[in-house]
N, C-alpha and C positions, 0 to 999 in steps of 0.2 A: 504494500500500500504506500502511496505517495500523497503528499498534501499539495493542493492547488488552490489558487484564488481565481475566481471567475467573475469578471465584470460584464454586465449585460446592460445595454442601453435600449430601452423600449420606446417606441414612437410616442410622443407626447399626446397624440390624439386618442390613445387607448385609455379606456376607463380603468378604475381600480380593479374591477373583477378580471379584466383582461390581463393586467400585469400579474395578478396573483395566479392566474391560469398558466401563464408562461413560466413563472417561477416554480409552480407545482409540477409542471411537466418536466422541467429540468431535474427536479428532485426525484421524480419517478424514474427517469432514465438512469440517474446515478445509482439509486437504490436497487434497480433491477440488475445492475451489474455487480452488486455486492459492495458498493461504496456507501458513504454517508455524507450528508450535508450537515456540517457542524454549526454554521451560522449563516443567516441571511440578513444582510444589512440593506434596507431600502432607503436610499438617499433622497428619493423624491425627484421632483422636476428640477433640472438644472439647465443652464444656458450652455450651448456648445461654444467651443472656441472659434468655430467657423461653420457656415451653413452646411448642412448635410441634407441632400434631397430637398433643397429649398425650404428647410425648416431650421429654426433657431434653438429649439429646446427638445429635451428628451428626458425620460425617467430612468434614473440610474439605480442599479442594484449590484451589490457585491456579495458573492457566496464563497465561503470557505468550505472546501470539500476534501475528503480523503477517499481515494479510490485507486484502482490499478490503472495504468496507462491505457490498457486495451479497452477499458470501459468508456473512454472519452470520444471514441470515433462516432458513436451514435449521438452523443450530446452535441458534438461539433456539427454533425449533419443536420440535426434539428435546428440549431441556431442559425445555420446558413440558409435554411429553407423557410423559416418562420417569417411571415410577412410583418409581424409586429416588432421584430427585433431589428434595430437599426445597425448596431455594432455589438461585437463581443470580443473579449480578450481573455485568454486563459494562460496563466503563468504557473509554473511549478515553483513552490516555495522551497528554499534551501532547508535541509533537514534541521539545522539549528533553529531557524525561525519557526518552522512547523512545530518543533518540540516546545519552544517558548510559548507559542499560542495554544498549546495543548491539543494539537491535531494529531500528533504522533506520540507513541510511547517513548521511553527513555532511549531504547535502541530502535533505530529506524530499520524496518524490514521490507524487503521487496516481495 
């Protein structure tokens, strides 16, 4: 298992139920592969640094997840195809940072 941080930007025109549905679907895909979603931090509506698809705002959410790398293919596919998702970025957290955040045990295992 490895620890990751996933940032998702949802279109600002989507209502709260739609945002929760996107985040729930991400959680379902991760848990279906044996992973876990440790935290979901909904930042809310934020202004973009530059216009994206002629829009100036989006709804940001950051998820901390623990899963095997092979489980991320389906999540990435979903995020690329979802019409409500404007952008997403997935980064692997270094083991020391993941342990500090409590996402991994003392000994990181693959």
